[in-house]
C-alpha positions in Angstrom: -0.6 -8.7 6.9 -3.8 -9.7 5.0 -5.8 -8.9 8.1 -5.2 -5.2 8.0 -6.3 -5.1 4.4 -9.4 -7.0 5.1 -10.3 -4.6 7.8 -9.4 -1.6 5.6 -11.6 -2.9 2.8 -14.4 -3.6 5.3 -14.2 0.0 6.4 -14.2 1.4 2.9 -16.9 -0.8 1.4 -19.3 -1.3 4.3 -19.0 2.2 5.5 -21.0 3.5 2.5 -23.8 1.0 3.3 -23.9 2.0 7.0 -24.1 5.7 6.0 -27.0 4.9 3.6 -28.8 3.1 6.3 -28.4 6.1 8.6 -26.5 4.0 11.3 -24.3 5.8 13.8 -20.6 5.2 13.2 -18.5 3.6 16.0 -14.7 3.8 16.1 -11.9 2.0 17.8 -10.1 4.6 20.0 -7.7 6.6 17.8 -4.0 6.2 18.3 -1.9 9.4 18.6 0.1 9.0 15.4 2.3 11.8 14.1 2.2 11.4 10.3 5.3 13.6 9.8 7.4 10.9 11.4 6.6 8.3 8.8 7.4 4.8 9.7 9.4 5.9 12.7 6.1 6.8 14.4 5.7 3.1 15.1 8.2 3.5 18.0 5.4 5.1 20.0 2.7 2.9 18.3 4.0 -0.6 19.0 7.8 -0.3 19.3 8.3 -3.2 16.9 10.1 -0.9 14.4 13.2 -1.5 16.5 13.4 -5.0 15.1 12.8 -4.2 11.4 13.9 -0.6 10.9 16.7 -1.6 8.5 18.2 -4.7 6.9 21.1 -4.9 9.3 18.7 -4.9 12.3 16.3 -7.3 10.7 19.0 -9.9 10.1 19.8 -9.9 13.8 16.3 -11.2 14.5 15.9 -13.7 11.7 15.9 -16.5 14.2 12.3 -15.4 15.0 11.0 -16.5 11.6 8.7 -19.4 12.3 8.2 -18.4 15.9 4.6 -17.3 16.3 5.4 -15.5 19.5 7.9 -13.2 17.8 7.8 -13.4 14.0 4.9 -10.8 13.9 7.3 -8.2 15.4 9.3 -8.3 12.2 6.3 -6.9 10.4 6.9 -9.5 7.7 9.9 -7.5 6.6 12.0 -10.6 6.5 10.3 -11.4 3.2 11.9 -8.2 1.8 15.2 -10.0 2.0 14.1 -12.3 -0.8 14.4 -9.4 -3.3 17.7 -10.7 -4.5 16.4 -14.2 -4.8 14.5 -15.2 -7.9 10.8 -15.3 -7.4 7.7 -14.8 -9.5 7.8 -11.1 -9.2 10.9 -10.8 -11.2 9.2 -12.4 -14.3 6.4 -9.8 -14.0 9.0 -7.1 -13.7 10.6 -8.2 -16.9 7.2 -8.1 -18.6 6.6 -4.6 -17.2 9.9 -3.4 -18.4 9.4 -4.7 -21.9 5.9 -3.2 -22.1 7.1 0.2 -20.8 10.0 0.2 -23.4 7.6 -0.5 -26.3 5.1 2.1 -25.1 7.8 4.7 -24.7 9.3 3.9 -28.1 6.0 4.5 -29.8 5.1 7.5 -27.6 8.2 9.2 -26.3 6.1 11.6 -24.1 4.7 8.7 -22.1 7.6 8.4 -19.6 7.7 12.2 -19.3 4.0 12.2 -18.4 4.5 9.5 -15.7 7.4 11.5 -14.3 5.4 14.8 -14.3 7.8 16.4 -16.8 10.9 14.4 -15.9 12.1 11.7 -18.3 14.4 10.1 -15.7 12.0 8.1 -13.5 14.5 7.0 -10.9 12.9 8.2 -7.7 9.6 9.1 -9.3 7.7 6.4 -7.4 8.8 7.7 -4.1 6.6 10.7 -4.4 3.3 9.0 -5.1 0.5 9.5 -4.1 0.7 13.2 -5.0 -1.8 16.0 -5.5 -2.6 17.2 -9.0 -3.3 21.0 -8.7 -4.9 21.1 -12.2 -7.6 18.6 -11.4 -7.5 19.0 -7.6 -7.3 15.2 -7.2 -5.0 12.8 -5.4 -3.1 10.8 -8.0 -1.5 7.3 -7.3 1.1 5.8 -9.5 -1.4 3.4 -11.0 -3.9 6.2 -11.8 -1.1 8.3 -13.4 -0.2 5.4 -15.7 -3.8 5.0 -16.7 -4.1 8.7 -17.4 -0.9 8.9 -19.4 -1.6 5.8 -21.5 -5.0 7.3 -22.4 -3.8 10.9 -22.9 -0.5 10.1 -24.7 -1.0 6.8 -26.4 -4.8 6.6 -26.6 -4.7 3.2 -24.9 -7.0 2.0 -22.1 -4.8 0.5 -19.3 -7.1 0.8 -16.3 -6.0 0.6 -12.7 -6.1 -3.0 -11.4 -5.5 -4.5 -14.8 -2.5 -6.8 -15.4 -1.0 -4.4 -17.9 -1.2 -1.4 -15.5 0.1 -3.4 -12.6 3.2 -4.6 -14.6 4.0 -1.1 -15.7 3.6 0.2 -12.1 5.9 -2.6 -10.9 8.6 -1.6 -13.4 8.3 2.1 -12.5 8.5 1.4 -8.8 11.5 -0.9 -9.3 13.4 2.2 -10.6 13.2 3.5 -7.1 14.2 0.3 -5.3 16.1 1.1 -2.1 15.0 4.7 -2.1 12.9 6.1 0.8 9.2 6.9 0.2 8.8 10.7 0.3 5.1 11.5 -0.1 4.5 15.2 0.7 2.3 14.7 3.8 2.7 18.4 4.6 0.8 19.2 1.4 -2.7 20.3 2.6 -4.7 18.1 0.2 -2.6 15.1 1.0 -3.0 15.8 4.7 -6.8 15.9 4.4 -6.7 12.6 2.4 -4.6 11.1 5.2 -7.1 12.2 7.8 -10.0 10.7 5.8 -8.0 7.5 5.4 -7.3 7.4 9.1 -11.0 7.7 9.8 -11.6 4.7 7.7 -8.9 2.8 9.4 -10.4 3.2 12.9 -14.1 3.0 11.8 -16.1 -0.1 12.9 -18.2 -1.6 10.2 -19.5 -4.8 8.7 -20.9 -8.0 10.2 -18.2 -8.3 12.8 -18.2 -4.6 13.8 -14.5 -4.6 13.3 -12.2 -1.7 12.3 -8.7 -2.1 10.8 -7.4 -0.9 14.1 -9.2 -3.8 15.9 -6.5 -6.1 14.7 -3.7 -3.6 14.1 -3.6 -1.3 17.1 -1.7 -2.0 20.3 -4.6 -0.6 22.2 -6.6 -3.8 21.3 -6.0 -7.4 22.4 -5.8 -8.7 18.8 -2.5 -7.4 17.4 0.1 -10.1 17.5 -2.4 -12.9 17.8 -2.9 -15.6 15.2 -6.0 -15.2 13.0 -6.7 -17.8 10.2 -3.0 -18.8 10.2 -1.7 -15.3 10.1 -0.6 -13.0 12.8 -1.7 -9.4 12.7 1.0 -6.7 12.7 1.3 -3.0 12.6 0.4 -1.0 9.4 3.8 0.8 9.3 6.0 0.6 6.2 3.3 -1.5 4.6 3.1 0.4 1.3 6.9 0.0 0.6 6.6 -3.4 -1.1 3.6 -2.8 -3.4 3.0 -3.8 -6.1 4.0 -7.1 -4.6 4.2 -10.7 -5.8 1.7 -12.8 -3.9 3.1 -16.3 -3.8 -0.2 -17.8 -2.7 -1.9 -16.4 -5.7 0.9 -16.6 -8.2 0.4 -13.0 -9.4 1.3 -9.4 -8.7 -1.1 -7.2 -6.8 -1.3 -3.5 -6.2 -2.2 -2.1 -2.8 -5.7 -1.2 -3.9 -6.2 -4.6 -5.6 -5.3 -6.3 -2.4 -7.8 -4.2 -0.5 -10.5 -5.3 -3.0 -9.6 -9.0 -2.6 -9.7 -8.8 1.1 -13.2 -7.2 0.8 -14.5 -10.3 -0.8 -12.9 -12.5 1.9 -14.8 -10.4 4.5 -18.0 -10.6 2.5 -18.0 -6.9 1.7 -18.7 -5.6 -1.8 -15.3 -4.4 -3.1 -14.8 -1.0 -4.6 -13.0 -0.4 -7.9 -9.3 0.5 -7.9 -9.2 4.3 -7.9 -12.3 4.8 -5.8 -11.7 7.9 -3.5 -12.0 5.7 -0.4 -9.2 3.4 -1.6 -7.1 6.4 -2.6 -7.5 7.9 0.9 -6.5 4.6 2.5 -3.5 4.4 0.2 -2.5 7.9 1.3 -2.9 6.9 5.0 -0.8 3.8 4.6 1.8 5.5 2.5 2.2 8.3 5.2 2.9 5.5 7.7 5.6 4.2 5.2 7.3 7.6 4.6 11.1 7.3 5.0 11.1 3.5 4.5 13.0 2.2 1.4 11.0 0.8 -1.5 11.4 -2.9 -2.2 10.4 -3.8 -5.8 9.5 -6.4 -6.7 8.3 -7.3 -3.3 7.1 -10.7 -2.3 4.6 -11.9 0.3 
């Protein structure tokens, strides 16, 4: 699934350059996606959701793993079945839990801040990103942790840092198995979704690619092998982040992954928390709505 993030990052980073140069923007034809359907909208998008819609269904098609003709149809969800097996993400989770416990013991209001007034954080991660009416901004889980650490504990734990990522991994693990429930009907989130969708379909960069070039069924690339990977759909993608990247031996947030793919595509990455990255996270989360969180995920 690295290809979709590379294209996303390309759209976010290079789009600014194109705008500064006054170049006209080109787009891959937009797909008719109903964001209120969440991950189920993939039935009209690619139809592959029928193979990975839940664990029981996924296990019926595990024989496809290793088959380049069919494995991509699983949307890499077969890796989610490794949650119960010990992998590197579990060690990072333990570190995040310990860091959260110590921070909360010193500053009891910290978990209440992360939970928007609720001390019980079970299910809290399912509602991110969310709109903050006081600041009129879209807030991700990582940006909320950064804000609460600074406001409550006077600590700098910026988005994208190992400390922030570990804390986010722990908070998200408290919602493992619970469906993502971002309020896409909320006007500000819907506008962010539309902006993120525009980035997803915008052609930019040296190759004049858009995210949708590789990840839309209306193009000839989806399902084809690219640099040893096979491009898939973007649906339910946000459910496993922060995720343990076995190839890198570390845990990455969604926005960190976008930045890394930017470098691979020779596009200057943006900082985690940049409005473009936030809009893209909202777009991808809307396409994950209703799908259960897997934490710690592994890819």
